[in-house]
C-alpha positions as CSV (number, residue, x, y, z in Angstrom):
1,M,0.2,-0.1,0.1
2,V,3.0,2.2,0.7
3,K,4.6,1.3,-2.3
4,R,1.4,2.4,-4.5
5,L,1.0,5.5,-2.7
6,I,5.0,6.5,-3.4
7,E,4.1,5.6,-6.8
8,F,1.4,7.8,-7.4
9,I,2.8,10.6,-5.7
10,T,6.1,9.9,-8.1
11,A,4.0,9.9,-11.1
12,N,1.6,12.6,-10.5
13,W,3.6,15.1,-8.4
14,P,2.5,18.3,-9.9
15,L,-1.2,17.1,-9.1
16,V,-0.2,16.2,-5.7
17,I,1.7,19.7,-5.0
18,V,-1.8,21.5,-5.9
19,I,-4.2,19.5,-4.2
20,T,-1.3,20.0,-1.3
21,I,-1.7,23.8,-1.8
22,V,-5.2,24.1,-2.4
23,T,-5.7,22.1,1.1
24,V,-3.3,24.1,3.0
25,I,-5.1,27.7,1.8
26,G,-8.5,25.7,2.5
27,I,-7.4,25.5,5.7
28,I,-5.8,29.0,6.4
29,G,-8.8,30.2,5.2
30,A,-11.1,28.5,7.8
31,L,-9.2,29.2,10.6
32,L,-8.9,32.8,9.6
33,L,-13.0,33.2,8.7
34,R,-13.8,31.1,12.1
35,A,-11.0,33.7,14.2
36,R,-13.7,36.9,12.4
37,V,-16.6,35.4,13.5
38,I,-15.6,34.7,16.9
39,E,-14.1,38.0,16.7
40,A,-17.5,39.5,15.7
41,R,-19.3,37.5,18.0
42,R,-17.2,38.9,20.9
43,Q,-17.7,42.7,19.6
44,E,-21.4,42.1,19.3
45,W,-21.5,40.5,22.9
46,L,-19.5,43.6,24.2
47,R,-22.0,46.4,22.3
48,D,-25.2,44.5,24.0
49,N,-23.8,44.2,27.2
50,A,-21.5,47.2,28.0
51,R,-24.2,49.2,29.9
52,L,-24.1,49.5,33.5
53,E,-27.4,48.3,34.2
54,K,-26.8,45.2,32.2
55,A,-23.7,44.5,34.5
56,D,-26.1,45.0,37.5
57,R,-27.8,42.3,36.3
58,M,-25.0,39.8,35.6
59,T,-23.7,36.9,37.4
60,G,-20.1,37.2,38.9
61,S,-19.2,35.0,35.7
62,Q,-20.7,37.0,33.2
63,F,-19.5,40.1,34.9
64,E,-15.3,38.4,34.5
65,A,-16.5,37.8,30.7
66,L,-17.3,41.5,30.2
67,I,-13.9,43.0,32.1
68,E,-12.4,40.4,30.1
69,A,-13.9,41.5,26.7
70,L,-12.8,45.2,27.7
71,L,-9.2,44.3,28.2
72,Q,-9.6,42.3,24.9
73,R,-11.2,45.9,23.1
74,D,-8.3,48.1,24.8
75,G,-5.5,45.9,23.2
76,F,-4.3,43.5,26.0
77,H,-3.0,40.1,25.2
78,K,-2.8,37.2,26.9
79,V,-6.0,37.7,28.5
80,H,-7.2,34.6,30.6
81,R,-10.0,34.1,33.0
82,I,-9.5,32.4,36.1
83,G,-12.0,33.1,38.4
84,G,-14.5,30.7,39.9
85,S,-14.2,28.7,43.3
86,G,-10.2,28.5,44.1
87,D,-9.3,31.1,42.1
88,G,-6.8,32.7,44.7
89,G,-8.4,35.9,44.5
90,V,-7.6,36.8,41.1
91,D,-10.1,36.4,38.0
92,I,-8.4,37.2,35.2
93,V,-4.6,37.7,34.1
94,A,-3.3,40.3,31.2
95,V,-0.6,41.9,29.8
96,A,-0.8,45.4,28.3
97,S,0.4,46.5,25.2
98,T,3.3,48.0,27.0
99,G,4.4,44.7,28.4
100,E,3.1,45.6,31.9
101,R,0.7,42.4,33.4
102,F,-1.9,43.0,35.2
103,V,-4.0,40.9,37.5
104,V,-7.8,42.0,37.8
105,Q,-10.7,41.2,40.8
106,C,-14.1,41.7,39.6
107,K,-16.5,42.6,42.5
108,R,-20.0,42.5,40.7
109,W,-21.3,44.1,43.9
110,A,-23.9,46.5,45.0
111,K,-22.5,47.0,48.3
112,S,-19.0,49.4,48.5
113,V,-16.1,47.0,48.4
114,G,-13.9,47.2,51.7
115,S,-10.1,46.9,53.2
116,P,-10.5,43.2,53.4
117,E,-11.3,42.4,49.7
118,I,-7.9,44.9,49.3
119,R,-6.1,43.2,51.6
120,N,-6.9,39.8,49.9
121,L,-5.9,41.2,46.2
122,L,-2.6,42.3,48.0
123,G,-2.0,39.0,49.3
124,A,-3.0,37.2,45.8
125,L,-0.3,39.5,44.0
126,H,2.5,37.3,45.7
127,A,1.5,34.5,43.7
128,Y,2.5,36.7,40.1
129,P,5.7,38.6,40.9
130,G,5.4,41.6,38.6
131,H,1.9,41.7,38.1
132,R,-0.3,44.8,38.9
133,G,-3.3,44.4,41.0
134,V,-6.5,45.9,39.8
135,L,-9.7,45.8,41.4
136,V,-13.0,46.7,39.3
137,T,-16.6,46.9,41.1
138,T,-20.1,48.0,39.7
139,A,-20.2,49.8,43.4
140,D,-17.7,51.6,45.3
141,F,-14.7,51.3,47.6
142,T,-14.9,52.3,51.5
143,G,-12.8,55.0,53.1
144,P,-10.9,52.3,54.6
145,A,-10.5,50.4,51.6
146,R,-9.3,53.4,49.7
147,Q,-7.2,54.3,52.4
148,S,-5.5,50.5,52.6
149,A,-4.7,50.9,48.5
150,A,-3.3,54.7,48.5
151,S,0.0,53.1,49.1
152,T,0.1,50.3,47.1
153,E,0.0,50.0,42.9
154,L,-3.4,49.0,43.0
155,I,-5.6,50.5,40.6
156,L,-9.4,50.5,41.9
157,I,-12.2,51.0,39.4
158,N,-15.4,51.9,40.8
159,R,-18.6,52.5,39.2
160,V,-18.1,56.0,37.7
161,Q,-15.0,54.8,36.1
162,L,-16.3,51.7,34.9
163,A,-19.4,53.6,33.4
164,A,-16.7,55.2,31.5
165,W,-14.7,52.6,30.4
166,L,-17.8,50.5,29.1
167,A,-18.4,53.5,27.2
168,G,-15.1,53.5,25.6
169,S,-12.6,55.4,27.6
170,S,-9.3,53.1,28.4
171,V,-9.3,53.2,32.1
172,L,-6.3,50.9,32.5
173,A,-4.2,52.4,29.3
174,L,-2.0,54.0,32.2
175,P,1.9,54.2,31.1
176,S,3.8,52.4,34.4
177,R,4.7,54.5,36.9
178,A,8.1,53.2,37.1
179,R,9.1,54.3,33.8
180,H,6.9,57.5,33.7
181,G,7.4,59.2,37.0
182,Y,3.7,58.4,38.4
183,R,3.8,58.5,42.1
184,S,2.0,56.5,44.3
185,S,-0.9,58.7,45.5
186,H,-4.2,58.1,44.0
187,R,-7.4,60.1,43.3
188,P,-10.5,58.7,44.6
189,G,-11.0,55.7,42.4
190,G,-7.4,54.7,42.3
191,T,-6.5,56.5,39.1
192,A,-2.6,57.1,39.3
193,I,-2.0,61.0,39.1
194,P,0.6,62.1,37.1
195,E,3.8,64.4,38.5
C-alpha cells in the first residue's frame, strides 16, 4: 500500500503539489474565517452588554467575561480568565501592549468594596510577581479600602470609572509609573496622578 502511494505521488507530483497547496490555503482560510466570526461575536456581545444596568444584572462569571472583553478591546493580550471558586483572589490575568502585566479581581456588588478585599488582592499578588493589581467593581470603595490601597500600586475602578470604560475610555491605558514618573498617591477611585 505504501509502495503504491509513493508510486502515485512520484507519477503525479504536480497534481499532488496543487492539491496540497489548495488544501493548506483552504485550512488557513477556514481558520481565519473562524477567528473573524469569533471576534465579531465577541464585539457584538460587548456592544450588547457594555452598559451599567446590564452589568448590574450579570452573574459574577458574566461580569468577569465583560471585563475580559473590555481588556481585549483595549489591546491587552494574553488575557486569561481564571475566576470561579479557588481562583486565589484573581479573576483575570492580562498583559498590556506596553508589556506591563496585570491581575484583575472583579466584584459585581451592590455594596461598597471594603479593605478586606484590598488585602485579599494584595495577598493574591504574591503569587504573581511583577504583576499590577486591579480591582474593578459595579459599586464603590469604602474609605478604609481607599486608604488601604493608597500606598500600593493597586488600581481601583469604581462604578463611575466602569461606566466610562464601558463607554469606550481606556481606564487601564496608563503608562507604567516606574517608567514615567507616577507617584504612588491616588485620586479617589484609584487613578494614578502624573507628576
